[in-house]
C-alpha positions as CSV (number, residue, x, y, z in Angstrom):
1,X,80.5,61.0,106.7
2,X,77.2,59.0,106.1
3,X,77.4,55.5,107.5
4,X,80.9,55.5,108.8
5,X,81.3,53.1,112.0
6,X,81.3,54.9,115.1
7,X,84.6,52.8,116.1
8,X,86.2,54.6,113.2
9,X,84.9,58.1,113.5
10,X,88.1,59.2,114.6
11,X,90.2,57.6,111.9
12,X,92.4,59.4,109.5
13,X,95.0,58.5,107.5
14,X,97.5,60.7,109.7
15,X,96.8,58.3,112.5
16,X,97.0,55.3,110.7
17,X,100.0,53.2,112.3
18,X,102.1,50.9,109.5
19,X,104.7,50.2,112.1
20,X,103.1,48.7,114.9
21,X,105.3,45.4,116.3
22,X,104.1,42.4,113.9
23,X,102.7,44.8,111.2
24,X,102.8,43.4,107.9
25,X,105.3,44.9,105.5
26,X,102.9,46.0,103.2
27,X,101.0,48.3,105.3
28,X,103.2,51.2,104.7
29,X,103.2,50.8,101.0
30,X,99.6,50.3,101.1
31,X,99.1,53.7,103.2
32,X,101.3,55.3,100.6
33,X,99.1,54.2,98.1
34,X,95.7,55.1,99.7
35,X,97.4,58.5,100.0
36,X,98.1,59.1,96.7
37,X,94.6,58.0,95.4
38,X,93.0,60.7,98.1
39,X,95.5,63.4,96.9
40,X,95.5,62.8,93.0
41,X,91.5,61.7,92.8
42,X,89.8,62.3,89.7
43,X,85.9,62.5,89.4
44,X,86.5,59.6,86.5
45,X,88.0,57.3,89.3
46,X,86.3,54.3,89.7
47,X,87.4,53.3,93.2
48,X,90.0,51.6,95.3
49,X,90.1,47.8,96.5
50,X,91.7,47.0,99.8
51,X,92.4,43.5,100.5
52,X,93.9,41.5,103.3
53,X,93.4,39.6,106.4
54,X,91.3,40.9,109.3
55,X,92.8,43.5,111.7
56,X,95.4,44.7,109.1
57,X,93.7,48.3,108.8
58,X,91.8,47.9,105.7
59,X,88.7,49.8,107.4
60,X,90.7,52.5,108.8
61,X,92.8,53.4,105.4
62,X,89.3,53.4,103.8
63,X,88.0,55.6,106.1
64,X,90.7,57.9,106.1
65,X,90.8,58.2,102.4
66,X,87.0,59.1,102.6
67,X,87.4,61.9,105.1
68,X,90.6,63.3,103.0
69,X,88.7,63.4,100.1
70,X,85.7,65.1,101.8
71,X,88.2,67.5,103.6
72,X,90.5,68.2,100.7
73,X,88.8,67.7,97.3
74,X,85.2,68.6,98.5
75,X,84.2,65.0,97.6
76,X,80.9,63.4,98.2
77,X,81.6,60.2,99.9
78,X,79.4,57.3,101.4
79,X,80.7,54.5,103.5
80,X,79.5,51.1,102.5
81,X,80.1,47.8,103.9
82,X,79.4,45.0,101.7
83,X,80.2,41.9,103.9
């Protein structure tokens, strides 16, 4: 996937761990939302915004969603870091 950070090259929605010790209780629902977004993606969809503190898994979920869109929906995706 273009511009995907090397650190996240092997990250997917399937290997996202929402239940690690000390995990925020909103991670599991966030993972389900991202899965739903990828599974039901329509071309007209504008996007998905993930917010949270550093280290909560936002980038992992974003990369996982993009990979799912490419693999399952034949979408063209580009990872952009807008910090």
